N, CA, C and O of each residue as an XYZ file, in Angstrom:
900
protein
N       0.782     -1.240     -0.045
C       0.084     -0.072     -0.008
C       0.769      1.220     -0.027
O       1.494      1.540      0.916
N       0.595      1.963     -1.005
C       1.511      3.371     -0.986
C       0.749      4.511     -0.146
O      -0.462      4.726     -0.193
N       1.575      5.111      0.532
C       0.866      6.171      1.576
C       0.171      7.084      0.849
O      -0.907      7.475      1.297
N       0.612      7.533     -0.266
C      -0.104      8.519     -1.112
C      -0.280      8.012     -2.435
O       0.667      7.624     -3.119
N      -1.708      8.004     -2.888
C      -2.151      7.672     -4.225
C      -3.103      8.806     -4.687
O      -3.834      9.314     -3.836
N      -3.145      9.184     -5.800
C      -4.142     10.097     -6.459
C      -4.605      9.596     -7.811
O      -3.741      9.323     -8.643
N      -5.688      9.471     -8.064
C      -6.258      9.194     -9.432
C      -7.039      9.962     -9.767
O      -7.943     10.290     -8.999
N      -6.904     10.588    -11.270
C      -7.666     11.634    -11.990
C      -8.046     12.689    -10.891
O      -9.211     13.051    -10.725
N      -6.957     13.172    -10.127
C      -7.273     14.116     -9.233
C      -7.519     15.642    -10.056
O      -6.630     16.077    -10.788
N      -8.589     16.262     -9.887
C      -8.896     17.558    -10.313
C      -9.198     18.524     -9.554
O     -10.070     18.278     -8.720
N      -8.714     19.666     -9.567
C      -9.256     20.745     -8.914
C      -9.568     22.165     -9.606
O      -8.693     22.697    -10.289
N     -10.625     22.677     -9.451
C     -11.155     23.935    -10.084
C     -11.668     24.648     -9.226
O     -12.167     24.294     -8.158
N     -11.520     26.158     -9.853
C     -11.958     27.309     -8.876
C     -12.851     28.180     -9.645
O     -12.548     28.509    -10.792
N     -13.938     28.575     -9.083
C     -14.813     29.500     -9.732
C     -14.247     30.769     -9.849
O     -13.653     31.332     -8.929
N     -14.446     31.300    -11.136
C     -14.092     32.863    -11.372
C     -15.394     33.640    -11.894
O     -16.422     33.045    -12.219
N     -15.259     34.872    -11.935
C     -16.315     35.525    -12.640
C     -16.475     35.161    -14.228
O     -17.495     35.567    -14.783
N     -15.607     34.483    -14.916
C     -15.784     34.071    -16.265
C     -16.012     32.676    -16.492
O     -16.132     32.218    -17.628
N     -16.075     31.973    -15.431
C     -16.236     30.446    -15.300
C     -15.277     29.618    -14.605
O     -14.348     30.168    -14.013
N     -15.383     28.464    -14.606
C     -14.562     27.670    -13.737
C     -12.768     27.517    -14.053
O     -12.466     26.985    -15.122
N     -11.789     27.916    -13.257
C     -10.466     27.787    -13.481
C     -10.058     26.429    -13.150
O     -10.260     26.079    -11.987
N      -9.427     25.446    -14.096
C      -8.956     24.177    -13.645
C      -7.635     24.264    -13.380
O      -6.888     24.410    -14.347
N      -7.094     24.199    -12.113
C      -5.711     24.080    -11.703
C      -5.194     22.854    -11.832
O      -4.106     22.842    -12.406
N      -5.670     21.678    -11.443
C      -5.309     20.208    -11.441
C      -5.986     19.596    -12.490
O      -7.206     19.750    -12.426
N      -5.560     18.920    -13.482
C      -6.401     18.371    -14.556
C      -6.149     16.895    -14.722
O      -5.673     16.376    -15.732
N      -6.505     16.305    -13.671
C      -6.449     14.870    -13.675
C      -5.242     14.215    -13.447
O      -4.909     13.310    -14.212
N      -4.452     14.576    -12.393
C      -3.315     14.135    -12.062
C      -3.561     12.564    -11.437
O      -4.432     12.216    -10.639
N      -2.506     11.743    -12.065
C      -2.344     10.587    -11.389
C      -0.740     10.451    -10.745
O       0.316     10.624    -11.353
N      -0.922     10.119     -9.460
C       0.577      9.793     -8.881
C       0.395      8.839     -7.797
O      -0.699      8.573     -7.299
N       1.644      8.275     -7.411
C       1.600      7.427     -6.321
C       3.176      7.826     -5.643
O       4.175      8.065     -6.322
N       3.118      7.829     -4.386
C       4.345      8.007     -3.539
C       4.743      6.572     -2.705
O       3.936      6.121     -1.893
N       5.580      6.130     -2.870
C       6.087      4.834     -1.941
C       6.188      5.221     -0.564
O       6.366      6.377     -0.179
N       6.044      4.016      0.300
C       6.345      4.137      1.616
C       8.010      4.375      1.844
O       8.880      3.595      1.457
N       8.218      5.568      2.523
C       9.438      5.984      2.517
C      10.287      6.615      1.565
O      11.500      6.802      1.652
N       9.235      7.029      0.326
C      10.012      7.378     -0.599
C       9.998      9.105     -0.839
O       9.597      9.704      0.159
N      10.305      9.823     -1.795
C      10.249     11.038     -1.719
C      10.063     11.641     -3.199
O      10.631     11.084     -4.138
N       9.349     12.662     -3.383
C       8.738     13.593     -4.590
C       9.131     14.896     -4.330
O       8.965     15.454     -3.245
N       9.729     15.465     -5.451
C       9.737     16.800     -5.480
C       8.829     17.416     -6.653
O       8.920     16.963     -7.793
N       8.094     18.292     -6.389
C       7.241     18.893     -7.317
C       7.575     20.246     -7.653
O       7.511     21.069     -6.741
N       7.986     20.700     -9.022
C       8.569     21.814     -9.355
C       7.487     22.554    -10.402
O       6.670     21.891    -11.042
N       7.586     24.014    -10.495
C       6.740     24.495    -11.442
C       6.589     25.965    -11.295
O       6.948     26.439    -10.217
N       6.099     26.788    -12.232
C       5.967     28.275    -12.073
C       4.944     28.496    -11.138
O       4.043     27.701    -10.867
N       5.148     29.788    -10.580
C       3.988     30.261     -9.625
C       2.650     30.159    -10.235
O       2.438     30.511    -11.395
N       1.836     29.723     -9.530
C       0.243     29.747     -9.919
C       0.120     28.391    -10.572
O      -1.041     28.176    -10.919
N       0.994     27.370    -10.858
C       0.757     26.266    -11.548
C      -0.260     25.105    -10.881
O      -0.976     24.303    -11.482
N      -0.077     25.291     -9.417
C      -1.095     24.419     -8.568
C      -0.109     23.509     -7.594
O      -0.560     22.527     -7.004
N       1.010     23.841     -7.498
C       1.974     23.114     -6.637
C       1.496     22.978     -5.218
O       1.468     21.899     -4.627
N       1.097     24.209     -4.663
C       0.715     24.208     -3.333
C      -0.935     23.431     -3.241
O      -1.386     22.655     -2.398
N      -1.516     23.976     -4.396
C      -2.789     23.353     -4.394
C      -2.855     21.650     -4.262
O      -3.689     20.992     -3.640
N      -1.957     21.275     -4.877
C      -1.873     19.569     -4.791
C      -1.290     19.183     -3.540
O      -1.560     18.091     -3.039
N      -0.543     19.965     -3.025
C       0.349     19.604     -1.638
C      -1.056     19.688     -0.407
O      -1.226     18.955      0.567
N      -1.688     20.541     -0.756
C      -2.764     20.890      0.588
C      -3.744     19.982      0.388
O      -4.322     19.668      1.429
N      -4.164     19.403     -0.692
C      -5.078     18.298     -1.035
C      -4.581     17.073     -0.458
O      -5.276     16.436      0.333
N      -3.270     16.648     -0.844
C      -2.842     15.248     -0.123
C      -2.562     15.358      1.238
O      -2.317     14.366      1.925
N      -2.585     16.759      1.777
C      -2.511     16.895      3.007
C      -3.741     17.222      3.935
O      -3.755     17.618      5.100
N      -4.692     16.957      3.133
C      -6.180     17.199      3.496
C      -6.544     18.535      4.131
O      -7.460     18.677      4.942
N      -5.684     19.571      3.655
C      -6.054     20.838      4.095
C      -7.015     21.516      3.014
O      -7.618     22.546      3.314
N      -7.144     20.968      1.836
C      -8.249     21.308      0.914
C      -8.774     20.192      0.117
O      -8.057     19.256     -0.236
N      -9.968     20.282     -0.156
C     -10.780     19.090     -0.967
C     -10.577     19.116     -2.442
O     -10.471     20.130     -3.132
N     -10.536     17.838     -2.853
C     -10.384     17.756     -4.567
C     -11.919     18.264     -5.146
O     -12.914     18.216     -4.422
N     -11.958     18.744     -6.519
C     -13.039     18.949     -7.162
C     -13.476     17.568     -7.670
O     -14.675     17.346     -7.835
N     -12.693     16.778     -7.884
C     -12.897     15.389     -8.573
C     -11.682     14.471     -8.426
O     -10.559     14.928     -8.212
N     -11.943     13.136     -8.548
C     -10.696     12.163     -8.517
C     -10.732     11.672     -6.991
O     -11.373     12.269     -6.126
N     -10.109     10.726     -6.799
C      -9.633      9.934     -5.823
C      -8.524     10.143     -5.001
O      -7.515     10.285     -5.692
N      -8.293     10.224     -3.735
C      -7.257     10.752     -3.091
C      -7.172      9.636     -1.963
O      -7.978      9.629     -1.032
N      -6.371      8.889     -2.061
C      -5.775      7.960     -0.625
C      -4.526      8.391      0.010
O      -3.457      8.684     -0.525
N      -4.856      8.376      1.252
C      -3.716      8.775      2.092
C      -3.792      7.698      3.251
O      -4.753      7.531      4.001
N      -2.445      6.912      3.256
C      -2.240      5.968      4.153
C      -3.583      4.991      3.974
O      -4.214      4.596      4.955
N      -3.961      4.633      2.537
C      -5.023      3.536      2.465
C      -6.308      3.987      2.738
O      -7.234      3.176      2.745
N      -6.515      5.283      2.987
C      -8.160      5.608      3.054
C      -8.354      6.791      2.407
O      -7.389      7.450      2.021
N      -9.558      7.170      2.227
C     -10.050      8.354      1.602
C     -10.559      9.506      2.840
O     -11.683      9.651      3.319
N      -9.357     10.202      3.128
C      -9.745     11.181      4.393
C     -10.932     12.060      4.311
O     -11.512     12.518      5.295
N     -11.285     12.286      2.979
C     -12.514     13.369      2.907
C     -13.727     12.574      3.095
O     -14.833     13.112      3.049
N     -13.555     11.131      3.336
C     -15.296     10.781      3.689
C     -15.264     10.775      5.411
O     -16.219     10.353      6.064
N     -14.050     11.298      6.017
C     -14.329     11.349      7.462
C     -14.862     12.688      7.922
O     -14.685     13.697      7.241
N     -15.480     12.704      9.016
C     -16.140     13.849      9.663
C     -15.193     14.814     10.010
O     -14.076     14.381     10.294
N     -15.362     15.928     10.052
C     -14.345     16.984     10.309
C     -13.416     16.865     11.379
O     -12.208     17.053     11.232
N     -14.039     16.510     12.611
C     -13.273     16.192     13.801
C     -12.201     14.950     13.290
O     -10.988     15.012     13.490
N     -12.761     14.016     12.718
C     -12.026     12.949     12.863
C     -11.087     13.272     11.498
O     -10.261     12.385     11.283
N     -11.077     14.189     10.715
C     -10.157     14.597      9.595
C      -9.192     15.230     10.205
O      -8.038     15.076      9.804
N      -9.449     15.984     11.186
C      -8.624     16.930     11.783
C      -7.471     16.070     12.735
O      -6.293     16.421     12.805
N      -8.041     14.872     13.455
C      -7.426     14.067     14.311
C      -6.401     13.137     13.269
O      -5.268     12.770     13.581
N      -6.995     12.889     12.131
C      -6.371     11.962     11.306
C      -4.977     12.636     10.537
O      -4.011     11.980     10.150
N      -5.149     14.133     10.427
C      -4.092     15.065      9.915
C      -2.985     15.129     10.924
O      -1.783     15.113     10.657
N      -3.456     15.195     11.956
C      -2.626     15.867     13.307
C      -1.831     14.363     13.528
O      -0.633     14.354     13.812
N      -2.362     13.501     13.420
C      -1.609     11.903     13.867
C      -0.797     11.601     12.707
O       0.261     11.022     12.955
N      -1.036     11.843     11.591
C      -0.276     11.304     10.394
C       0.578     12.124      9.612
O       1.608     11.670      9.114
N       0.213     13.319      9.469
C       1.051     14.215      8.547
C       1.641     15.381      9.315
O       1.038     15.896     10.257
N       2.798     15.777      8.907
C       3.597     16.827      9.373
C       3.796     17.823      8.348
O       4.073     17.445      7.210
N       3.694     18.975      8.599
C       3.765     20.305      7.498
C       4.933     20.958      7.796
O       5.345     21.135      8.942
N       5.581     21.389      6.596
C       6.690     22.401      7.012
C       6.277     23.488      5.700
O       6.109     23.196      4.516
N       6.195     24.655      6.279
C       5.882     25.728      5.165
C       6.913     26.682      4.861
O       7.996     26.557      5.433
N       6.723     27.667      4.000
C       7.783     28.812      3.659
C       8.078     29.597      4.692
O       9.210     30.006      4.950
N       6.882     29.879      5.438
C       7.053     30.683      6.589
C       6.716     29.762      7.883
O       5.707     29.075      8.037
N       7.785     29.914      8.755
C       7.751     29.058      9.705
C       6.496     28.936     10.683
O       6.253     27.807     11.108
N       5.682     29.985     11.077
C       4.648     29.961     11.523
C       4.725     29.604     13.078
O       3.841     28.992     13.678
N       5.975     30.101     13.674
C       6.159     29.947     15.116
C       5.402     31.096     15.941
O       5.305     32.304     15.724
N       4.843     30.188     17.084
C       4.485     31.515     18.020
C       5.355     32.135     18.715
O       6.115     31.517     19.459
N       5.392     33.582     18.577
C       6.427     34.461     19.075
C       6.575     34.275     20.475
O       7.719     34.100     20.895
N       5.509     34.283     21.368
C       5.587     34.136     22.744
C       6.057     32.770     23.324
O       6.382     32.750     24.511
N       6.109     31.821     22.714
C       6.809     30.445     23.217
C       8.097     30.236     22.822
O       8.583     30.805     21.844
N       8.678     29.471     23.502
C      10.127     29.075     23.308
C      10.248     28.077     22.165
O       9.208     27.474     21.901
N      11.311     27.793     21.448
C      11.490     26.776     20.451
C      11.018     25.415     21.195
O      10.258     24.758     20.482
N      11.223     24.975     22.154
C      10.625     23.724     22.567
C       9.506     23.492     22.534
O       8.948     22.501     22.062
N       8.819     24.903     23.325
C       7.265     24.879     23.375
C       6.556     24.866     21.923
O       5.476     24.320     21.698
N       7.332     25.548     20.988
C       6.794     25.386     19.831
C       6.626     24.069     19.015
O       5.685     23.761     18.284
N       7.714     23.389     19.297
C       7.820     21.782     18.745
C       6.777     20.869     19.487
O       6.420     19.791     19.011
N       6.316     21.357     20.670
C       5.509     20.637     21.392
C       4.043     20.829     20.746
O       3.157     20.020     21.022
N       3.858     21.684     20.066
C       2.292     22.071     19.892
C       1.582     21.132     19.061
O       0.351     21.142     19.080
N       2.210     20.329     18.338
C       1.124     19.174     17.646
C       0.755     18.189     18.913
O      -0.330     17.610     18.846
N       1.447     18.003     19.866
C       1.010     17.165     20.803
C      -0.056     17.601     21.673
O      -0.665     16.731     22.296
N      -0.400     18.900     21.822
C      -1.563     19.434     22.402
C      -2.866     19.038     22.183
O      -3.746     19.015     23.043
N      -2.996     18.686     20.867
C      -4.417     18.304     20.507
C      -4.634     16.821     20.833
O      -5.695     16.262     20.552
N      -3.715     16.258     21.371
C      -3.675     14.863     21.969
C      -4.094     14.822     23.439
O      -4.275     13.754     24.025
N      -4.236     15.973     23.994
C      -4.426     16.060     25.320
C      -3.493     16.687     26.325
O      -2.854     17.650     25.900
N      -3.294     16.331     27.557
C      -2.249     17.100     28.151
C      -0.668     16.796     27.839
O      -0.218     15.660     27.684
N       0.012     17.870     27.782
C       1.381     17.483     27.424
C       2.231     16.972     28.543
O       2.325     17.568     29.616
N       2.952     15.662     28.218
C       3.711     15.237     29.102
C       5.014     15.279     29.206
O       5.536     15.779     28.210
N       5.817     14.916     30.108
C       7.192     15.009     30.186
C       7.927     14.145     29.058
O       8.993     14.509     28.561
N       7.241     12.928     28.688
C       7.707     12.279     27.366
C       7.657     13.073     26.197
O       8.528     13.002     25.329
N       6.440     14.009     26.118
C       6.519     14.998     24.831
C       7.530     16.119     24.894
O       8.024     16.529     23.845
N       7.845     16.605     25.982
C       8.819     17.564     26.185
C      10.146     16.998     26.034
O      11.070     17.590     25.477
N      10.223     15.774     26.572
C      11.825     15.200     25.942
C      11.882     14.620     24.648
O      12.958     14.331     24.123
N      10.826     14.442     24.126
C      10.871     14.252     22.321
C      11.281     15.491     21.770
O      12.190     15.530     20.940
N      10.579     16.693     22.232
C      10.961     17.583     21.763
C      12.288     18.339     21.815
O      12.722     18.968     20.850
N      12.872     18.248     22.926
C      14.163     18.353     23.005
C      15.196     17.518     22.293
O      16.281     17.991     21.953
N      14.831     16.235     22.067
C      15.499     15.459     21.251
C      15.595     15.770     19.766
O      16.614     15.679     19.081
N      14.353     16.161     19.357
C      14.081     16.619     17.979
C      15.147     17.817     17.626
O      15.844     17.776     16.612
N      15.194     18.870     18.564
C      15.890     20.015     18.382
C      17.153     19.654     18.382
O      17.923     20.339     17.708
N      17.643     18.575     19.080
C      19.061     18.211     18.953
C      19.299     17.767     17.606
O      20.356     18.083     17.061
N      18.460     17.085     17.016
C      18.685     16.386     15.714
C      18.659     17.298     14.813
O      19.272     16.988     13.791
N      18.101     18.461     14.815
C      18.070     19.592     13.847
C      19.318     20.703     14.186
O      19.510     21.753     13.572
N      19.956     20.283     15.107
C      21.198     21.187     15.300
C      20.816     22.260     16.514
O      21.626     23.142     16.800
N      19.970     22.185     16.982
C      19.475     23.312     17.987
C      19.231     22.928     19.500
O      18.499     23.474     20.325
N      19.988     21.919     19.613
C      20.105     21.421     21.167
C      20.135     22.501     22.135
O      19.336     22.494     23.071
N      21.067     23.515     21.979
C      21.311     24.560     22.979
C      20.156     25.865     22.599
O      20.343     26.956     23.138
N      19.163     25.710     21.803
C      18.330     26.731     21.517
C      16.823     26.627     22.067
O      15.958     27.474     21.848
N      16.662     25.531     22.764
C      15.467     25.123     23.371
C      14.575     26.229     23.898
O      13.375     26.293     23.630
N      15.322     27.233     24.781
C      14.583     27.948     25.557
C      14.675     29.360     24.927
O      14.462     30.253     25.747
N      14.946     29.780     23.649
C      15.086     30.620     22.880
C      13.511     30.751     21.999
O      12.809     29.892     21.466
N      13.368     32.215     22.142
C      12.039     32.588     21.513
C      12.222     32.929     20.075
O      13.351     33.337     19.801
N      11.567     32.874     19.321
C      11.715     33.032     17.740
C      12.477     34.227     17.105
O      13.195     34.296     16.108
N      12.023     35.272     18.148
C      12.760     36.391     17.706
C      14.484     36.497     18.334
O      15.212     37.477     18.176
N      14.789     35.455     18.926
C      16.197     35.336     19.351
C      16.817     34.307     18.284
O      17.955     33.907     18.534
N      16.237     33.873     17.211
C      16.880     32.966     16.381
C      16.701     33.587     14.826
O      15.878     34.378     14.363
N      17.752     32.928     14.275
C      17.818     33.291     12.941
C      16.815     32.803     11.965
O      15.972     31.998     12.362
N      16.812     33.198     10.739
C      15.710     32.663      9.870
C      15.997     31.136      9.746
O      15.048     30.362      9.871
N      17.217     30.670      9.513
C      17.374     29.181      9.203
C      16.903     28.424     10.557
O      16.186     27.423     10.564
N      17.424     29.069     11.690
C      17.261     28.325     12.940
C      15.635     28.240     13.071
O      15.100     27.201     13.457
N      15.005     29.223     12.778
C      13.454     29.078     12.935
C      12.780     28.049     12.133
O      11.820     27.385     12.524
N      13.339     27.962     10.999
C      12.775     27.034      9.992
C      13.264     25.537     10.542
O      12.578     24.547     10.285
N      14.315     25.453     11.202
C      14.820     24.337     11.696
C      13.798     23.803     12.779
O      13.581     22.596     12.876
N      13.173     24.740     13.596
C      12.414     24.543     14.665
C      10.971     24.066     14.103
O      10.327     23.180     14.664
N      10.525     24.741     12.938
C       9.625     24.107     12.207
C       9.608     22.982     11.612
O       8.517     22.476     11.347
N      10.863     22.306     11.251
C      10.888     20.785     10.848
C      10.744     19.958     12.027
O      10.040     18.948     12.005
N      11.463     20.389     13.194
C      11.159     19.511     14.378
C       9.760     19.487     14.735
O       9.276     18.437     15.157
N       9.037     20.557     14.609
C       7.660     20.583     15.054
C       7.054     19.418     14.214
O       6.557     18.398     14.691
N       7.171     19.724     12.884
C       6.548     18.884     11.994
C       6.477     17.231     12.350
O       5.493     16.512     12.176
N       7.723     16.849     12.867
C       8.147     15.753     13.323
C       7.567     15.098     14.651
O       7.580     13.904     14.950
N       7.008     16.267     15.441
C       6.687     15.922     16.729
C       5.764     14.601     17.043
O       6.006     13.817     17.961
N       4.780     14.498     16.221
C       3.916     13.249     16.487
C       4.178     12.005     15.603
O       3.270     11.226     15.315
N       5.527     11.841     15.162
C       6.089     10.921     14.443
C       5.021     10.335     13.246
O       4.371      9.295     13.145
N       5.202     11.699     12.285
C       4.114     11.405     11.210
C       4.509     10.441     10.390
O       5.713     10.187     10.435
N       3.686      9.667      9.463
C       4.072      8.893      8.395
C       4.369      9.661      6.990
O       5.057      9.231      6.064
N       3.848     10.603      7.044
C       4.004     11.545      5.932
C       4.577     13.018      6.205
O       4.189     13.576      7.231
N       5.376     13.616      5.452
C       5.980     14.911      5.781
C       5.792     15.792      4.581
O       6.421     15.368      3.612
N       5.149     16.836      4.366
C       4.828     17.618      3.447
C       5.578     19.260      3.588
O       5.390     20.086      4.481
N       6.433     19.362      2.422
C       6.988     20.626      2.745
C       6.653     21.685      1.458
O       6.880     21.391      0.284
N       6.159     22.770      1.837
C       5.705     23.857      0.774
C       6.709     25.014      0.763
O       6.854     25.846      1.659
N       7.280     24.947     -0.220
C       8.407     25.903     -0.301
C       9.333     25.982      0.760
O       9.712     27.093      1.131
N       9.746     24.961      1.293
C      10.465     25.110      2.708
C      11.894     25.887      2.629
O      12.504     25.947      3.696
N      12.386     26.376      1.702
C      13.515     27.115      1.459
C      13.447     28.368      0.830
O      14.441     29.075      0.661
N      12.132     28.715      0.420
C      11.711     30.003     -0.183
C      12.272     31.207      0.426
O      12.687     32.120     -0.288
N      12.310     31.263      1.660
C      12.595     32.416      2.376
C      13.858     32.770      2.967
O      14.137     33.819      3.547
N      14.660     31.671      2.730
C      16.073     31.535      3.121
C      17.068     31.802      2.124
O      16.768     31.698      0.934
N      18.573     32.238      2.594
C      19.573     32.614      1.801
C      19.855     31.285      1.230
O      19.161     30.333      1.584
N      20.981     31.105      0.224
C      21.645     30.252     -0.311
C      21.878     29.121      0.632
O      21.308     28.030      0.590
N      22.819     29.524      1.524
C      23.534     28.831      2.434
C      22.343     27.804      3.376
O      22.374     26.574      3.344
N      21.468     28.511      4.077
C      20.444     27.877      4.873
C      19.649     27.202      4.055
O      19.267     26.104      4.461
N      19.166     27.697      2.621
C      18.447     26.915      1.910
C      19.029     25.461      1.747
O      18.405     24.485      2.162
N      20.128     25.370      1.188
C      20.635     24.095      1.119
C      20.886     23.109      2.191
O      20.893     21.892      2.009
N      21.134     23.824      3.546
C      21.146     22.813      4.715
C      19.688     22.561      5.286
O      19.454     21.622      6.047
N      18.714     23.473      4.862
C      17.299     22.923      5.457
C      16.840     21.938      4.489
O      16.022     21.085      4.831
N      17.320     21.994      3.262
C      16.776     21.010      2.151
C      17.517     19.587      2.487
O      16.858     18.555      2.611
N      18.925     19.617      2.622
C      19.404     18.315      3.064
C      18.894     17.701      4.485
O      18.693     16.502      4.675
N      18.751     18.565      5.289
C      18.193     18.410      6.807
C      16.743     17.438      6.543
O      16.511     16.392      7.148
N      15.860     18.054      5.504
C      14.510     17.255      5.329
C      15.049     16.039      4.784
O      14.679     15.024      5.373
N      15.795     15.885      3.851
C      16.256     14.514      3.035
C      16.755     13.417      4.158
O      16.342     12.260      4.239
N      17.691     14.012      4.968
C      18.474     13.271      5.922
C      17.083     12.772      7.068
O      16.871     11.574      7.253
N      16.473     13.543      7.563
C      15.445     13.081      8.357
C      14.441     12.030      7.542
O      14.105     10.931      7.982
N      14.077     12.531      6.404
C      13.181     11.465      5.698
C      13.625     10.212      5.767
O      12.894      9.279      6.100
N      15.244     10.045      5.364
C      15.597      8.640      5.227
C      15.870      7.990      6.671
O      15.804      6.769      6.811
N      16.204      8.916      7.829
C      16.439      8.237      9.062
C      15.055      7.460      9.615
O      14.901      6.344     10.110
N      14.243      8.402      9.350
C      12.782      8.138     10.239
C      11.963      7.194      9.263
O      10.991      6.602      9.733
N      12.353      6.994      7.728
C      11.519      6.252      7.063
C      10.161      6.823      6.715
O       9.247      6.039      6.456
N       9.945      8.234      6.688
C       8.643      8.716      6.303
C       8.563      9.142      4.949
O       9.608      9.475      4.389
N       7.690      9.175      4.456
C       7.174      9.627      2.951
C       7.309     11.182      2.778
O       6.439     11.826      3.363
N       8.288     11.928      2.048
C       8.390     13.112      1.732
C       7.807     13.700      0.575
O       8.113     13.152     -0.483
N       6.991     14.744      0.508
C       6.739     15.382     -0.694
C       6.904     16.822     -0.492
O       6.430     17.461      0.447
N       7.685     17.323     -1.542
C       8.069     18.945     -1.294
C       7.697     19.492     -2.493
O       7.941     18.832     -3.503
N       7.074     20.723     -2.616
C       6.894     21.552     -3.605
C       8.057     22.753     -3.405
O       8.357     23.315     -2.351
N       8.530     22.935     -4.537
C       9.533     24.004     -4.616
C       9.867     24.854     -5.846
O       9.468     24.433     -6.932
N      10.514     25.935     -5.802
C      11.084     26.839     -6.890
C      12.441     26.482     -7.207
O      12.994     26.632     -8.297
N      12.989     25.931     -6.019
C      14.651     25.642     -6.066
C      14.918     24.270     -6.970
O      14.517     23.157     -6.630
N      15.477     24.480     -7.875
C      15.843     23.380     -8.745
C      17.020     22.582     -8.279
O      17.028     21.397     -8.612
N      17.958     23.010     -7.604
C      19.004     22.410     -6.811
C      18.475     21.562     -5.786
O      19.013     20.457     -5.724
N      17.448     21.823     -4.866
C      16.780     21.106     -4.100
C      16.224     19.841     -4.605
O      16.375     18.719     -4.123
N      15.434     20.256     -5.845
C      14.495     19.186     -6.510
C      15.293     18.028     -6.918
O      14.836     16.885     -6.935
N      16.669     18.383     -7.295
C      17.626     17.567     -8.089
C      18.059     16.579     -6.947
O      18.485     15.466     -7.255
N      17.966     16.940     -5.726
C      18.597     15.942     -4.592
C      17.294     14.659     -4.471
O      17.467     13.547     -3.973
N      16.130     15.126     -5.010
C      15.024     13.948     -4.607
C      15.211     12.621     -5.576
O      15.747     12.645     -6.684
N      14.733     11.621     -5.014
C      14.651     10.439     -5.889
C      13.790     10.595     -7.101
O      14.221     10.090     -8.138
N      12.554     11.261     -7.136
C      11.412     11.423     -7.760
C      11.282     12.883     -8.190
O      11.447     13.656     -7.246
N      11.032     13.459     -9.351
C      10.984     14.816     -9.711
C       9.742     14.813    -10.587
O       9.676     13.927    -11.439
N       8.750     15.690    -10.487
C       7.905     16.216    -11.393
C       7.728     17.507    -11.579
O       7.779     18.255    -10.603
N       7.472     18.038    -12.939
C       7.008     19.212    -12.983
C       5.644     19.459    -13.423
O       5.244     18.865    -14.424
N       4.753     20.399    -12.693
C       3.529     20.654    -12.951
C       3.169     21.726    -13.945
O       3.234     22.933    -13.711
N       2.780     21.168    -15.088
C       2.451     21.953    -16.133
C       1.164     21.896    -16.842
O       0.818     20.789    -17.255
N       0.422     22.876    -17.044
C      -0.878     22.908    -17.500
C      -1.520     21.797    -16.705
O      -1.889     20.829    -17.369
N      -1.756     21.757    -15.168
C      -2.316     20.859    -14.515
C      -1.996     19.396    -14.735
O      -2.894     18.609    -14.438
N      -0.944     18.940    -15.174
C      -0.483     17.786    -15.239
C       0.940     17.616    -14.810
O       1.756     18.533    -14.903
N       1.242     16.369    -14.313
C       2.759     16.026    -14.070
C       3.383     15.639    -15.222
O       2.868     14.868    -16.031
N       4.491     16.147    -15.342
C       5.617     15.770    -16.347
C       6.702     15.254    -15.634
O       7.251     16.030    -14.851
N       7.301     13.667    -15.770
C       8.389     13.459    -15.267
C       9.482     14.074    -15.476
O       9.665     14.577    -16.584
N      10.465     14.179    -14.463
C      11.710     14.778    -14.865
C      12.937     13.856    -14.531
O      12.806     13.088    -13.577
N      13.857     13.861    -15.077
C      15.023     12.912    -14.949
C      16.040     13.535    -14.064
O      17.088     12.939    -13.812
């Protein structure tokens, strides 16, 4: 069973002059523990695709299977629980809460499961160590560099030990050195934790490091070598 499978995935948006088709019948499979980079120009639908497989948006048509089930058949509360337990997200903007420390930000995904325990805090500390921020756990976002804040976001995405890690332009707001570092960090963690990684990016250098690469053109995937 592949953790991500889409068949004839279509997404349209209404406009004053009619429907605008962003995704035009995409078929794709991502193997367990595999990785996929999706590249393409702005407005091509890369983030839309990622948001659908991450259950943040609904498809207009087609079949989406995530970890063997159609998540869009779940009630809203169950869908939120499914997402929280199985999918980690890294966005271009780190979305850290400024009033919390790095460690407290990493723990946030566990809050939905109930009371935060000492084991949750210990896991957050361990994750910060893994992303190279073992000595930054008590620092607030304003005390961290842009690259460090994004590393905290990566640690937070792994807090609940997800099976799937989705990254939406994770290096888009970083300088070249930090972009290379964060890109390699994502791939290293994907390999070490055997998670399935899908990344949409404008960064061709980052995309070339992935085992599988596609370009989104006119609503369809084109395989890249």
